Short mmCIF file of the C-alpha atoms (twelve columns), coordinates in Angstrom:
data_MODEL
# 
_entry.id   MODEL 
# 
loop_
_atom_site.group_PDB 
_atom_site.id 
_atom_site.type_symbol 
_atom_site.label_atom_id 
_atom_site.label_alt_id 
_atom_site.label_comp_id 
_atom_site.label_asym_id 
_atom_site.label_seq_id 
_atom_site.Cartn_x 
_atom_site.Cartn_y 
_atom_site.Cartn_z 
_atom_site.pdbx_PDB_model_num 
ATOM 1  C CA . MET A 1  23.450  -20.079 35.751 1 
ATOM 2  C CA . VAL A 2  24.224  -21.999 32.578 1 
ATOM 3  C CA . THR A 3  23.993  -20.162 29.273 1 
ATOM 4  C CA . LEU A 4  22.084  -21.580 26.350 1 
ATOM 5  C CA . GLU A 5  25.333  -22.111 24.465 1 
ATOM 6  C CA . GLU A 6  26.817  -24.058 27.393 1 
ATOM 7  C CA . ALA A 7  23.693  -26.182 27.662 1 
ATOM 8  C CA . ILE A 8  23.801  -27.015 23.954 1 
ATOM 9  C CA . LEU A 9  27.464  -27.954 24.143 1 
ATOM 10 C CA . THR A 10 26.765  -30.195 27.128 1 
ATOM 11 C CA . VAL A 11 23.774  -31.856 25.458 1 
ATOM 12 C CA . ASN A 12 25.791  -32.480 22.301 1 
ATOM 13 C CA . GLN A 13 28.249  -34.494 24.387 1 
ATOM 14 C CA . LEU A 14 25.517  -36.987 25.287 1 
ATOM 15 C CA . PRO A 15 24.950  -40.124 23.241 1 
ATOM 16 C CA . LEU A 16 22.130  -39.845 20.693 1 
ATOM 17 C CA . GLU A 17 19.749  -42.021 22.724 1 
ATOM 18 C CA . GLN A 18 20.183  -39.813 25.809 1 
ATOM 19 C CA . ARG A 19 19.682  -36.660 23.743 1 
ATOM 20 C CA . GLU A 20 16.418  -38.096 22.450 1 
ATOM 21 C CA . MET A 21 15.354  -38.919 26.020 1 
ATOM 22 C CA . LEU A 22 16.268  -35.404 27.140 1 
ATOM 23 C CA . LEU A 23 14.296  -33.908 24.277 1 
ATOM 24 C CA . GLU A 24 11.225  -35.935 25.268 1 
ATOM 25 C CA . ILE A 25 11.596  -34.937 28.931 1 
ATOM 26 C CA . VAL A 26 11.926  -31.235 28.101 1 
ATOM 27 C CA . LYS A 27 9.002   -31.429 25.667 1 
ATOM 28 C CA . ASN A 28 6.785   -33.035 28.329 1 
ATOM 29 C CA . GLN A 29 7.839   -30.437 30.898 1 
ATOM 30 C CA . MET A 30 6.949   -27.641 28.491 1 
ATOM 31 C CA . ILE A 31 3.547   -29.207 27.806 1 
ATOM 32 C CA . GLU A 32 2.866   -29.475 31.533 1 
ATOM 33 C CA . ALA A 33 3.992   -25.889 32.140 1 
ATOM 34 C CA . ARG A 34 1.683   -24.683 29.364 1 
ATOM 35 C CA . ARG A 35 -1.214  -26.669 30.853 1 
ATOM 36 C CA . ASP A 36 -0.561  -25.051 34.221 1 
ATOM 37 C CA . GLU A 37 -0.523  -21.625 32.561 1 
ATOM 38 C CA . ILE A 38 -3.818  -22.313 30.775 1 
ATOM 39 C CA . ALA A 39 -5.397  -23.557 34.016 1 
ATOM 40 C CA . GLN A 40 -4.255  -20.430 35.857 1 
ATOM 41 C CA . ASP A 41 -5.629  -18.195 33.080 1 
ATOM 42 C CA . ALA A 42 -8.948  -20.053 33.265 1 
ATOM 43 C CA . LYS A 43 -9.136  -19.607 37.048 1 
ATOM 44 C CA . GLU A 44 -8.471  -15.893 36.684 1 
ATOM 45 C CA . ALA A 45 -11.112 -15.568 33.945 1 
ATOM 46 C CA . ILE A 46 -13.688 -17.397 36.055 1 
ATOM 47 C CA . LYS A 47 -12.872 -15.191 39.036 1 
ATOM 48 C CA . ALA A 48 -13.175 -12.062 36.868 1 
ATOM 49 C CA . PHE A 49 -16.502 -13.292 35.480 1 
ATOM 50 C CA . HIS A 50 -17.927 -13.985 38.935 1 
ATOM 51 C CA . SER A 51 -16.779 -10.606 40.225 1 
ATOM 52 C CA . GLY A 52 -18.476 -8.862  37.306 1 
ATOM 53 C CA . ASN A 53 -15.261 -7.709  35.622 1 
ATOM 54 C CA . LEU A 54 -15.832 -9.985  32.656 1 
ATOM 55 C CA . LYS A 55 -19.112 -9.851  30.796 1 
ATOM 56 C CA . SER A 56 -20.723 -12.647 28.807 1 
ATOM 57 C CA . GLN A 57 -20.963 -12.168 25.054 1 
ATOM 58 C CA . PRO A 58 -23.035 -13.730 22.302 1 
ATOM 59 C CA . LEU A 59 -21.358 -16.770 20.763 1 
ATOM 60 C CA . LYS A 60 -21.400 -15.191 17.294 1 
ATOM 61 C CA . ASP A 61 -19.365 -12.233 18.583 1 
ATOM 62 C CA . ILE A 62 -16.800 -14.516 20.223 1 
ATOM 63 C CA . ILE A 63 -16.411 -16.606 17.062 1 
ATOM 64 C CA . SER A 64 -16.018 -13.462 14.953 1 
ATOM 65 C CA . GLU A 65 -13.306 -12.158 17.272 1 
ATOM 66 C CA . LEU A 66 -11.483 -15.488 17.203 1 
ATOM 67 C CA . GLN A 67 -11.634 -15.629 13.405 1 
ATOM 68 C CA . ALA A 68 -10.354 -12.058 13.159 1 
ATOM 69 C CA . SER A 69 -7.443  -12.803 15.477 1 
ATOM 70 C CA . LEU A 70 -6.580  -15.942 13.484 1 
ATOM 71 C CA . ASN A 71 -6.638  -13.928 10.260 1 
ATOM 72 C CA . GLU A 72 -4.193  -11.446 11.799 1 
ATOM 73 C CA . VAL A 73 -1.756  -14.257 12.638 1 
ATOM 74 C CA . TYR A 74 -1.932  -15.876 9.193  1 
# 
């Protein structure tokens, strides 16, 4: 397996245009991986809801929880 340091050294040997292309490719791959992760989380949440392990909540409660979690981050 290649270490991060080795990968950086290898990438730095590429011409600037190829490094930019590589950056775009890696960025797109990360976006796609995140989408897959979100989709999997959604499937699991739907399954949990249908099995009764996840209860519905009033919208006001959900918004309050989201706002509270955002305030914790910032």
